LODREN-902031 format. One line per 2 residues: their letters; for each residue x, y, z of C-alpha. Coordinates in steps of 0.1 Angstrom, whole numbers, m for minus. Example, Ala and Ser with C-alpha at 12.3 -4.5 7.8 and 13.67 -1.06 7.14 Angstrom:
# LODREN-902031
as) 123,m45,78  137,m11,71
***
This chain:
# LODREN-902031
xx) 0,0,0  15,33,m10
xx) m2,64,3  25,87,m10
xx) 15,84,m46  5,118,m62
xx) m29,124,m75  m36,107,m108
xx) m29,127,m140  m65,135,m146
xx) m64,160,m117  m42,183,m138
xx) m63,183,m170  m69,218,m184
xx) m106,215,m182  m104,216,m144
xx) m105,254,m142  m115,274,m112
xx) m148,280,m129  m154,242,m131
xx) m145,238,m94  m170,265,m85
xx) m195,250,m108  m191,216,m91
xx) m196,232,m57  m227,250,m69
xx) m241,218,m83  m236,200,m50
xx) m253,228,m31  m283,229,m56
xx) m288,191,m54  m288,192,m16
xx) m312,221,m16  m335,202,m39
xx) m333,172,m17  m344,193,13
xx) m375,205,m5  m387,169,2
xx) m377,170,39  m407,167,62
xx) m411,199,83  m437,217,104
xx) m432,193,133  m440,161,113
xx) m411,141,128  m408,104,120
xx) m379,88,139  m381,90,176
xx) m346,104,181  m351,133,156
xx) m372,156,178  m350,148,207
xx) m319,160,188  m338,191,179
xx) m349,197,215  m314,192,228
xx) m302,222,208  m331,243,222
xx) m320,233,257  m284,245,250
xx) m298,278,237  m321,282,267
xx) m292,273,291  m269,299,276
xx) m295,326,277  m307,318,312
xx) m272,311,326  m282,293,358
xx) m247,294,372  m259,287,408
xx) m275,254,399  m270,241,363
xx) m279,205,373  m311,216,389
xx) m319,237,358  m315,207,336
xx) m337,185,358  m364,211,358
xx) m361,215,321  m365,177,317
xx) m395,178,340  m412,203,318
xx) m401,188,284  m394,151,291
xx) m378,143,258  m344,158,266
xx) m315,135,260  m286,161,261
xx) m262,139,281  m270,107,262
xx) m255,119,230  m223,139,221
xx) m232,176,224  m215,193,194
xx) m245,193,170  m266,208,198
xx) m241,235,205  m240,244,168
xx) m278,245,167  m282,268,197
xx) m272,301,180  m295,294,150
xx) m324,289,174  m315,321,191
xx) m314,340,159  m342,324,139
xx) m365,310,166  m374,275,177
xx) m389,254,150  m385,222,131
xx) m374,242,101  m345,258,119
xx) m333,224,131  m334,211,95
xx) m315,242,83  m286,233,106
xx) m286,198,92  m288,212,57
xx) m256,232,63  m238,201,75
xx) m252,182,44  m237,208,21
xx) m204,206,39  m205,168,36
xx) m210,170,m2  m183,195,m7
xx) m159,174,15  m167,143,m6
xx) m158,163,m38  m125,176,m22
xx) m116,141,m10  m122,123,m43
xx) m100,148,m62  m69,133,m45
xx) m73,103,m68  m96,112,m97
xx) m103,143,m117  m132,168,m112
xx) m159,150,m132  m157,117,m114
xx) m151,136,m81  m183,155,m87
xx) m201,122,m95  m188,107,m63
xx) m200,137,m43  m234,137,m59
xx) m238,100,m54  m229,103,m18
xx) m255,131,m11  m281,112,m31
xx) m276,77,m17  m310,63,m5
xx) m297,56,30  m279,89,35
xx) m307,110,20  m332,92,42
xx) m315,100,75  m298,132,63
xx) m331,150,58  m342,144,93
xx) m327,160,125  m303,131,129
xx) m265,130,136  m252,108,108
xx) m247,134,82  m234,161,106
xx) m208,136,119  m200,125,83
xx) m193,161,73  m166,165,100
xx) m153,131,92  m149,136,55
xx) m131,169,60  m109,152,85
xx) m100,127,58  m92,156,34
xx) m68,171,59  m53,137,65
xx) m45,129,29  m31,164,25
xx) m7,156,54  2,123,38
xx) 9,140,5  26,171,17
xx) 40,162,52  30,196,66
xx) 22,191,102  m6,217,102
xx) m27,193,82  m22,166,108
xx) m34,189,136  m64,199,115
xx) m72,163,107  m72,154,144
xx) m93,184,154  m119,176,128
xx) m120,140,139  m125,151,175
xx) m154,172,162  m169,142,144
xx) m166,122,176  m183,150,195
xx) m212,146,170  m214,108,168
xx) m190,84,187  m192,56,162
xx) m168,74,138  m139,66,161
xx) m128,36,140  m114,60,114
xx) m86,69,138  m73,34,134
xx) m74,38,96  m52,69,99
xx) m28,52,122  m23,22,99
xx) m17,45,69  9,65,88
xx) 26,33,99  28,21,64
xx) 42,54,52  67,60,80
xx) 73,26,96  86,26,131
xx) 100,61,124  65,73,131
xx) 70,68,168  99,93,166
xx) 76,120,153  70,144,182
xx) 40,159,164  22,125,166
xx) 25,125,204  14,161,206
xx) m17,154,184  m24,123,205
xx) m22,142,238  m43,171,226
xx) m69,147,212  m70,127,244
xx) m75,158,265  m102,171,242
xx) m120,137,243  m118,133,281
xx) m152,151,287  m168,130,261
xx) m155,98,277  m168,110,311
xx) m202,117,296  m203,83,279
xx) m193,64,311  m216,84,333
xx) m247,88,312  m243,66,281
xx) m248,32,295  m274,24,269
xx) m248,31,242  m223,9,260
xx) m249,m19,263  m256,m17,225
xx) m220,m27,220  m217,m54,247
xx) m251,m70,242  m287,m62,238
xx) m317,m84,245  m333,m78,211
xx) m302,m82,189  m311,m93,154
xx) m283,m119,155  m256,m131,179
xx) m221,m117,173  m210,m153,173
xx) m231,m161,143  m223,m158,106
xx) m256,m139,102  m243,m110,124
xx) m211,m107,103  m230,m107,70
xx) m258,m84,82  m243,m51,70
xx) m232,m65,37  m267,m76,30
xx) m279,m40,36  m257,m24,10
xx) m280,m28,m20  m308,m10,m3
xx) m285,16,10  m268,26,m22
xx) m291,11,m49  m285,m20,m70
xx) m268,m1,m98  m240,13,m75
xx) m238,m21,m58  m231,m39,m91
xx) m206,m13,m102  m188,m16,m69
xx) m186,m54,m71  m173,m51,m107
xx) m149,m25,m95  m136,m48,m68
xx) m131,m77,m93  m114,m53,m117
xx) m91,m40,m89  m80,m75,m81
xx) m71,m80,m117  m52,m48,m118
xx) m33,m57,m86  m24,m90,m103
xx) m11,m71,m133  7,m47,m109
xx) m10,m17,m124  m5,18,m110
xx) m42,25,m113  m50,8,m80
xx) m30,34,m59  m63,51,m51
xx) m78,20,m34  m58,10,m3
xx) m70,39,18  m106,31,9
xx) m101,m6,15  m89,1,51
xx) m118,25,55  m143,m2,46
xx) m127,m33,62  m119,m17,96
xx) m153,0,97  m171,m32,87
xx) m154,m52,115  m162,m24,140
xx) m199,m21,132  m204,m59,129
xx) m189,m64,163  m217,m42,179
xx) m247,m61,189  m273,m34,180
xx) m277,m36,143  m293,m7,123
xx) m286,1,87  m281,38,94
xx) m251,30,117  m230,19,87
xx) m235,49,64  m199,59,70
xx) m188,27,51  m207,37,20
xx) m181,62,9  m157,33,1
xx) m184,14,m18  m193,45,m39
xx) m156,54,m46  m148,19,m59
xx) m178,22,m83  m167,56,m95
xx) m131,46,m98  m141,15,m118
xx) m159,35,m145  m133,63,m146
xx) m104,38,m149  m120,14,m174
xx) m137,37,m198  m126,66,m220
xx) m131,100,m204  m163,110,m223
xx) m179,76,m220  m170,74,m183
xx) m186,108,m178  m218,96,m195
xx) m219,64,m174  m213,84,m142
xx) m242,107,m152  m265,78,m157
xx) m254,64,m123  m261,97,m105
xx) m295,100,m123  m305,65,m114
xx) m295,70,m78  m315,102,m76
xx) m346,85,m90  m342,57,m65
xx) m340,81,m36  m368,104,m47
xx) m393,78,m58  m385,47,m37
xx) m370,61,m5  m388,93,6
xx) m383,105,41  m411,93,63
xx) m433,117,83  m462,116,107
xx) m483,148,109  m509,159,134
xx) m487,166,165  m482,203,158
xx) m520,206,154  m526,188,187
xx) m502,213,204  m519,242,188
xx) m553,231,201  m538,226,236
xx) m521,260,235  m554,277,228
xx) m573,260,256  m550,250,284
xx) m551,272,316  m519,290,325
xx) m492,269,342  m510,237,336
xx) m497,202,327  m506,182,296
xx) m504,144,298  m492,127,267
xx) m496,90,260  m483,77,227
xx) m454,64,206  m442,98,193
xx) m438,117,226  m407,134,214
xx) m426,150,185  m454,163,207
xx) m429,177,233  m407,195,207
xx) m438,210,191  m449,221,226
xx) m415,238,233  m416,255,199
xx) m447,275,211  m428,304,227
xx) m462,319,237  m469,289,260
xx) m437,283,278  m458,280,310
xx) m471,246,299  m455,214,310
xx) m457,179,295  m461,147,316
xx) m456,114,299  m480,86,308
xx) m453,60,306  m434,78,334
xx) m463,74,358  m477,40,347
xx) m446,21,336  m409,17,342
xx) m393,12,307  m356,2,303
xx) m346,27,275  m370,11,250
xx) m397,m14,255  m379,m43,239
xx) m353,m42,267  m378,m46,294
xx) m409,m29,310  m424,m30,344
xx) m460,m20,351  m469,1,382
xx) m498,m13,402  m521,17,401
xx) m558,13,401  m581,33,379
xx) m591,55,407  m554,60,416
xx) m545,69,380  m573,95,379
xx) m562,110,413  m525,110,401
xx) m535,131,371  m554,156,393
xx) m525,158,418  m500,165,390
xx) m520,194,376  m531,176,344
xx) m558,197,327  m556,181,293
xx) m546,146,280  m534,138,245
xx) m536,101,238  m528,77,210
xx) m556,52,211  m544,16,216
xx) m509,26,226  m493,m4,244
xx) m527,m16,255  m514,m52,257
xx) m502,m39,291  m528,m39,319
xx) m516,m5,332  m522,11,298
xx) m556,m6,295  m566,9,329
xx) m554,43,317  m577,41,286
xx) m606,31,308  m600,61,330
xx) m602,83,298  m637,68,292
xx) m650,79,326  m671,111,331
xx) m641,128,346  m627,132,312
xx) m644,150,283  m633,143,247
xx) m624,176,230  m611,166,196
xx) m598,138,175  m568,148,153
xx) m558,127,124  m521,118,121
xx) m515,113,83  m483,95,74
xx) m466,83,42  m458,49,57
xx) m474,24,80  m473,44,112
xx) m481,32,147  m510,57,150
xx) m538,70,129  m551,97,153
xx) m547,115,186  m575,121,210
xx) m576,152,232  m594,150,265
xx) m602,177,291  m600,168,328
xx) m632,178,345  m620,167,379
xx) m606,186,408  m572,194,393
xx) m546,207,416  m518,231,408
xx) m486,220,389  m465,203,416
xx) m433,220,427  m415,187,431
xx) m413,157,409  m392,125,412
xx) m386,112,377  m371,79,369
xx) m345,80,340  m337,45,330
xx) m317,57,300  m290,70,325
xx) m299,46,353  m309,72,379
xx) m339,90,395  m338,128,395
xx) m358,153,417  m369,187,405
x) m370,201,441
***
């Protein structure tokens, strides 16, 4: 493996003028903007983590504006008690810190959260273009970048308020700085590479495997002499110091993340099985489309042939081979399997596909074939992999905001509690309202239901009294939510008593088979007390109980 090889000759072709480079950048930005025209907005979240990521940024904004220097922990507990979808300590905080000033300037909304993701998405596309140009000329580099931003898996998660694309943006620019260091040996690029990788880790921890890729490449380049490089130690020390707070947060509050690595009860396959080690490979066709998959497989076979022939054309591939193999082993060793976790591997798949066409075909024919690949991928993403949404939650919040008494509590019972809670916080005119989740008073859930749930033994009369005691004037309920549990069946029977008056039924239209079809709003006609000053809230996700007193 020789990482010191210069960029291939195509990178110096005369057609690669400054105007072409700016044109490529503009094309990437336009494509990303067009993608985001399809992004669900207006509070119509789909994935349960998305409104939580959005809310975490709002919390950072509120924290910085309120500056509770005397009791920051108590402030966070009280904030969670009012908006119980906060997960600020469960995930790395950088995306939320970046989101905060945008909320401060533009207001709190789903659209502002998406705009922050959009900026990361554009940076990701531009970074892919810059990275590919180390090995191929501008046309295939642009095709690589457009394919990356258009991939079905990336476009699906990247147009929601999720962390994959923001982390990928930092990661790809870290790789750009790294290759510049390998090519030029200027230590400034090494420090920049490490800083950007730290930023990626502070966005999503699972990108950590790339650090091993960098180390192996440097070892191949410099051999044991690498360990005489004082800058390597300086970079390592600075990175370790920078990552220490993240390590503390993960150990203290991220036990669910640690558990996803060491073992989960609902794992799709045991790590000791062949199925587990093939799982991510099987996902690739749905993640990138069959066209790119076939091209990548042909490219892999062609690369093997070129290696056998000792061709110089394969000098672009060792870095990407390490990127994919180390990442694949890393993600496959984690018990919790979700296709979105492996999006970082897809860059290697796409690059091999692009390299294959660019190396095998004459320039004009390669450009035409790449254009077809980009168009086919765009069609697959737009028509076969639209971003899911579920509407109706903002409408439910608007109804409550108009009718709920000042300083009252709204009980929510349903699958998409995060969506309801973020939409509630987005109503700046009703910051006096608090949300209480039904599962917090009726159940004890271990992070998610699949990992275990305990029912609290409350009678129907006790449930009704608990709602009165907690200042609940309105209830928003998803009918049939977890009614296989006796505690939830009792709750629904309480809603059918004369103490609760049905106010409205709000449809929840979706573009997929959602858990719900409507939300029902009830008014509590009982003797409702004031909002309690003290609450003890069980947080299984961080394995502790907090008090708002």
